[in-house]
TIZARO-640367 format. One record per residue (C-alpha): x, z, y. Coordinates in steps of 0.25 Angstrom, whole numbers. Example, Ala and Ser with C-alpha at 12.3 -4.5 7.8 and 13.67 -1.06 7.14 Angstrom:
49,31,-18
55,29,-4
This chain:
38,1270,-194
28,1272,-207
25,1289,-209
14,1297,-213
2,1292,-205
6,1277,-208
-7,1267,-210
-8,1258,-221
-1,1245,-218
-11,1234,-213
-7,1221,-217
-8,1207,-209
-10,1195,-216
-17,1186,-204
-8,1177,-195
-15,1182,-182
-13,1195,-186
1,1194,-188
5,1187,-176
-3,1198,-169
3,1210,-176
18,1205,-173
13,1204,-158
8,1218,-158
20,1228,-150
13,1239,-156
17,1234,-172
32,1238,-174
41,1231,-183
41,1239,-196
46,1229,-208
59,1234,-207
56,1250,-206
64,1252,-221
75,1241,-216
81,1250,-205
94,1254,-211
99,1238,-207
86,1237,-198
84,1248,-188
86,1244,-173
84,1231,-176
77,1220,-168
68,1218,-178
64,1233,-178
64,1235,-163
52,1237,-156
45,1235,-143
56,1234,-129
68,1237,-138
65,1226,-146
63,1217,-135
74,1220,-127
85,1216,-140
74,1204,-144
76,1198,-129
91,1198,-133
92,1193,-146
83,1183,-144
94,1176,-135
99,1172,-148
87,1165,-152
86,1156,-140
84,1140,-143
98,1137,-138
102,1147,-148
95,1144,-159
100,1128,-157
115,1133,-157
113,1140,-172
107,1129,-176
116,1118,-172
128,1124,-170
130,1136,-178
121,1135,-191
126,1122,-196
142,1127,-199
136,1140,-204
127,1135,-213
138,1123,-218
149,1135,-221
138,1144,-229
133,1132,-237
143,1122,-241
153,1133,-248
139,1133,-260
137,1118,-257
153,1117,-262
150,1124,-273
137,1117,-278
125,1129,-278
122,1144,-271
113,1154,-272
104,1153,-261
99,1166,-257
115,1172,-256
117,1159,-249
108,1159,-239
109,1173,-234
123,1167,-233
120,1156,-225
110,1164,-215
119,1177,-214
130,1167,-211
121,1159,-198
112,1173,-196
125,1180,-193
129,1169,-182
115,1174,-174
118,1190,-175
132,1188,-171
139,1194,-185
152,1186,-186
159,1182,-199
173,1179,-192
180,1176,-206
169,1168,-212
174,1170,-226
165,1173,-238
169,1187,-240
166,1188,-226
153,1182,-227
150,1189,-240
151,1204,-233
141,1199,-222
132,1194,-233
132,1207,-242
129,1216,-229
120,1206,-223
112,1206,-236
112,1221,-236
106,1222,-224
96,1213,-228
93,1221,-238
91,1233,-229
82,1225,-221
72,1221,-230
73,1237,-235
58,1237,-237
58,1227,-247
69,1231,-255
68,1237,-270
79,1246,-269
81,1259,-264
81,1259,-249
89,1272,-249
102,1263,-256
98,1252,-249
100,1258,-235
113,1263,-238
118,1250,-243
113,1245,-229
119,1253,-220
133,1250,-227
132,1237,-226
128,1239,-209
142,1246,-208
149,1234,-216
143,1225,-207
145,1230,-194
159,1234,-197
164,1219,-203
153,1212,-194
146,1217,-185
158,1226,-178
167,1213,-175
157,1204,-171
152,1214,-160
168,1215,-156
170,1199,-156
159,1197,-149
160,1211,-138
174,1204,-134
166,1188,-132
157,1198,-123
167,1201,-117
175,1189,-113
162,1184,-109
159,1194,-98
174,1194,-94
170,1178,-90
180,1174,-102
169,1167,-111
158,1160,-108
144,1164,-114
145,1152,-124
156,1160,-131
147,1171,-135
142,1173,-148
125,1170,-149
121,1180,-157
114,1193,-159
126,1202,-159
130,1196,-146
118,1197,-139
117,1212,-142
131,1216,-138
129,1208,-125
118,1215,-121
121,1228,-126
121,1237,-115
105,1234,-114
102,1235,-127
111,1247,-133
110,1243,-147
117,1254,-155
128,1251,-165
120,1252,-179
107,1245,-172
118,1234,-168
123,1233,-182
107,1231,-187
104,1222,-177
115,1211,-180
113,1215,-196
97,1210,-192
99,1197,-186
112,1194,-197
100,1199,-210
87,1193,-203
94,1180,-200
102,1178,-213
90,1185,-223
78,1178,-217
85,1165,-215
91,1166,-231
78,1170,-236
70,1158,-229
82,1148,-233
82,1150,-247
65,1150,-249
66,1139,-240
78,1131,-248
69,1135,-261
54,1130,-255
62,1116,-249
68,1113,-264
54,1118,-270
47,1108,-262
56,1097,-262
57,1099,-279
40,1097,-278
41,1086,-267
55,1077,-269
49,1068,-258
52,1078,-249
67,1078,-250
69,1071,-238
64,1081,-231
76,1089,-233
82,1080,-220
72,1085,-212
73,1098,-204
59,1100,-200
54,1100,-217
64,1108,-219
62,1118,-206
47,1116,-212
50,1121,-225
58,1132,-219
45,1136,-211
37,1137,-223
46,1143,-232
47,1156,-220
32,1156,-219
30,1158,-233
42,1168,-234
42,1175,-223
56,1183,-221
47,1195,-222
34,1195,-230
27,1204,-221
30,1209,-206
28,1226,-205
23,1232,-193
20,1246,-190
9,1251,-180
15,1260,-166
2,1260,-161
-14,1254,-166
-13,1240,-164
-26,1231,-165
-23,1217,-168
-32,1204,-162
-39,1205,-174
-45,1217,-172
-36,1222,-183
-30,1239,-180
-19,1243,-183
-16,1259,-183
-3,1264,-176
5,1266,-188
1,1257,-195
10,1247,-203
7,1232,-201
11,1223,-214
10,1208,-208
10,1199,-220
19,1189,-218
15,1180,-231
1,1181,-229
1,1177,-216
11,1165,-217
3,1160,-228
-9,1162,-223
-17,1148,-226
-25,1149,-214
-12,1146,-205
-5,1138,-216
-14,1130,-225
-21,1130,-239
-7,1131,-247
-1,1143,-235
7,1150,-248
15,1136,-251
28,1129,-247
24,1118,-237
35,1111,-229
23,1102,-222
15,1114,-218
9,1114,-206
5,1126,-198
-9,1122,-190
-10,1136,-183
-5,1136,-169
5,1147,-168
11,1148,-182
23,1144,-186
26,1136,-197
33,1149,-203
22,1158,-202
24,1173,-195
37,1174,-205
46,1175,-193
36,1186,-187
29,1185,-173
28,1193,-160
39,1201,-154
46,1202,-167
46,1189,-171
60,1185,-179
68,1181,-168
77,1173,-177
65,1166,-181
70,1152,-174
84,1154,-179
79,1155,-191
67,1144,-192
68,1136,-181
62,1130,-168
50,1121,-169
49,1112,-155
35,1113,-150
37,1099,-146
45,1085,-153
55,1089,-141
59,1102,-144
72,1104,-151
70,1109,-167
77,1121,-172
77,1121,-186
81,1135,-189
93,1141,-197
84,1141,-211
80,1125,-211
95,1123,-206
101,1129,-219
91,1126,-228
94,1110,-223
107,1113,-223
107,1120,-239
97,1108,-243
106,1099,-238
117,1101,-246
109,1098,-259
105,1113,-263
94,1113,-273
90,1125,-282
101,1127,-293
91,1121,-306
99,1131,-315
97,1144,-308
82,1147,-303
80,1156,-290
74,1171,-292
71,1180,-284
75,1194,-277
68,1204,-285
75,1215,-276
66,1214,-265
50,1212,-263
53,1201,-253
53,1186,-260
67,1184,-259
77,1175,-268
87,1181,-275
94,1168,-281
91,1156,-276
102,1145,-283
105,1132,-277
113,1120,-281
118,1109,-271
116,1096,-277
107,1083,-274
100,1083,-287
85,1087,-287
82,1099,-292
72,1102,-302
59,1108,-298
59,1122,-303
47,1130,-294
52,1145,-290
43,1153,-280
46,1167,-273
39,1180,-281
24,1182,-276
27,1193,-268
28,1182,-257
14,1179,-256
11,1194,-254
13,1204,-245
26,1212,-247
24,1228,-246
32,1233,-234
34,1248,-236
């Protein structure tokens, strides 16, 4: 979209303007322009009718009854399967562990089969997924873009042949048996790939786009949840070190979910949202956005607005109350409007409007509780370290040990870039 006539970037730091910008049909997704090698044609990059058609179908996988099935039936076994070998060893590196854990969970939703369930198979999928993540976040990489893109294309080919093709074959056979009346609906997998295959005549998605779409659901579900998982664990451990009287709160899923929401508010998966103006737009505030302009929504500033979140908006506070109507406890970290994250409730859960409603806690809360229930504490002999290969505020290593002993307090914070706009080119 960028060209020689491109206008200067317009920055939005106000919550009302940010919500309005997300709702504007003439503002097109622009965050992943640099990562087209893996993001071209996937749901988050579509616009208009094409986006509505595909999202309407894929939304079926994110209905409440399906989320309840994931959270209560599928996820507990996968979480135990992933965590318990590390518990037996007595220690783990949380950045790697979190991505492996969330990859195993995201694979269920995306429709990526792991028939062998061996360490070697998991490692292969993990290596491919991490390369796809590097491609999707290429805009923030400090590496040579051409070199990264070449590596991502190779990883996509391996991902297709080793995982997507066998997964398609299995689902195609099951769908054919269902059409023939041999098996009922409940025997079909509840995942994105199955939905796309059952509607391929209407969608007409090219094979390369289908591979990227499944890769996108895998990497998005794994990466965003993994970073939230590690950051939430860190914030909870730091809070308990300073507030030992809250130790019993670890048994309260609502409190832990509040910690996760507060963490996601402070550290959105992407610090910015980016849109391109397809035509002139006037926001409700009166601000004029000329056609061709880049709009950068500073989610860190929006989510830390003292007028909305209080004077301590920049601090982690698991007891925070959000008084503003229409504002989620995690701010706008999941976006808003037509491009709000399709997996928002899968990751963060559902808070019912009244006591009679069913509360879902989301995969991040469930996984964090499982980790802490097993006695995870920061390794007293090795401090966590920050990833210097990207402009995004990620941990590169976060060693933990599994012990019932109280952890000595050693404050560690993410780099200052989390409190300012990360440049988007």
